[in-house]
Structures are given as C-alpha cells and as structure tokens.
C-alpha positions in Angstrom: 0.0 -0.2 0.2 2.8 2.6 1.0 4.7 1.9 -2.4 1.3 2.5 -4.3 0.9 5.8 -2.5 4.3 6.8 -2.9 4.0 5.9 -6.6 0.8 7.9 -7.0 2.3 10.8 -5.4 5.1 10.7 -7.6 2.6 10.8 -10.6 0.7 14.0 -9.0 4.3 15.6 -8.5 4.8 15.1 -12.3 1.3 16.6 -13.0 2.0 19.6 -10.8 5.2 20.2 -12.6 3.7 19.9 -16.1 1.0 22.6 -15.0 2.2 26.1 -15.3 -0.3 27.5 -13.0 1.1 25.5 -10.1 4.7 25.1 -8.3 5.7 22.6 -6.3 7.0 24.4 -3.1 9.0 21.4 -1.4 10.2 18.0 -2.4 7.6 15.2 -2.1 9.4 12.1 -1.8 6.7 10.0 0.1 3.0 10.7 0.3 2.6 14.6 0.9 3.0 17.3 -1.8 3.1 21.1 -1.0 2.4 23.3 -3.8 0.9 26.8 -4.7 -0.5 28.7 -7.6 1.6 31.0 -9.2 -0.7 34.0 -8.7 0.0 33.9 -5.1 -1.2 33.0 -1.5 -4.9 34.4 -2.1 -5.4 32.5 -5.3 -4.0 29.4 -3.6 -6.1 29.8 -0.6 -9.3 30.6 -2.7 -8.7 27.5 -5.1 -8.3 25.2 -1.9 -11.4 26.5 -0.2 -13.3 26.2 -3.2 -12.1 22.4 -3.7 -12.9 21.8 0.0 -16.5 23.4 -0.3 -17.4 20.9 -2.9 -16.9 18.0 -0.5 -15.4 15.9 -3.2 -11.8 16.3 -1.7 -10.5 17.6 1.6 -7.3 19.6 1.4 -5.2 21.3 4.2 -2.7 24.0 4.2 0.3 25.5 5.6 2.8 28.3 5.3 6.1 27.1 4.1 9.0 29.7 3.5 6.4 32.4 3.7 3.8 31.1 1.3 0.5 29.7 1.6 0.5 26.1 0.2 -2.1 23.6 -0.5 -1.2 20.2 1.3 -2.2 17.2 -0.9 -1.7 13.9 1.1 -2.4 10.4 0.4 -2.5 8.2 3.2 -6.2 6.5 3.5 -6.0 2.9 2.7 -8.7 2.9 0.1 -7.1 5.8 -1.8 -6.4 4.7 -5.4 -5.1 6.6 -8.5 -8.7 7.5 -9.7 -9.2 9.2 -6.4 -5.8 11.3 -6.9 -6.6 12.0 -10.3 -10.1 13.1 -9.8 -8.9 15.5 -6.8 -6.1 17.0 -9.1 -8.5 17.8 -12.0 -10.7 19.4 -9.3 -8.0 21.8 -8.5 -7.1 22.5 -12.1 -10.8 23.1 -13.0 -11.0 25.6 -10.1 -7.7 27.1 -11.1 -9.1 28.2 -14.6 -12.4 29.9 -13.0 
C-alpha cells in the first residue's frame, strides 16, 4: 500500500510540474505534496477553499517559506489513482475559473 501511495504521489508531482499554473514548494518523496498557485497566496487559498467546499476532496494548508501552500496527502488505505486524479482535476478546474 505504501509503495502504491508513493507511486501515486510521484505521478501527482509530475502533473503539478507540468501545469504552469502551479509550483511545487518542497520535495515530495513520500505521500505529501505542498504546492501553490503561481498567482500567489490569495489565489492558492481561494482554490483550496473552493475545492474543500465541493465535498469531493479535503485539502489542508500550511505556510512554507512565507508562502501559503496546499497540502495534498495520500494516506487513506482505500485511496487509488482515480481518487488522486479526480482531486487533481478538481484543483485544475478551479484554477481556471
């Protein structure tokens, strides 16, 4: 399970790096990614709050090196790639609005 979650996280990290609207804010070698929207803290916070308000996913946040970051964690034992992909697509769709 842990290996699967780490592999899913590495795929998510790749998706974040490919999307020029987001930037990875710290290395993500295990099952937690911290990233921000390139438009700054307020935009990052509004995307995260909108995503959480849908009830489709639950994200947390932190301040890292003075920046507001979305924390995307994979840890629930039933989480699969489809869940991770859907959560990422939710964030992407909200960043377009």
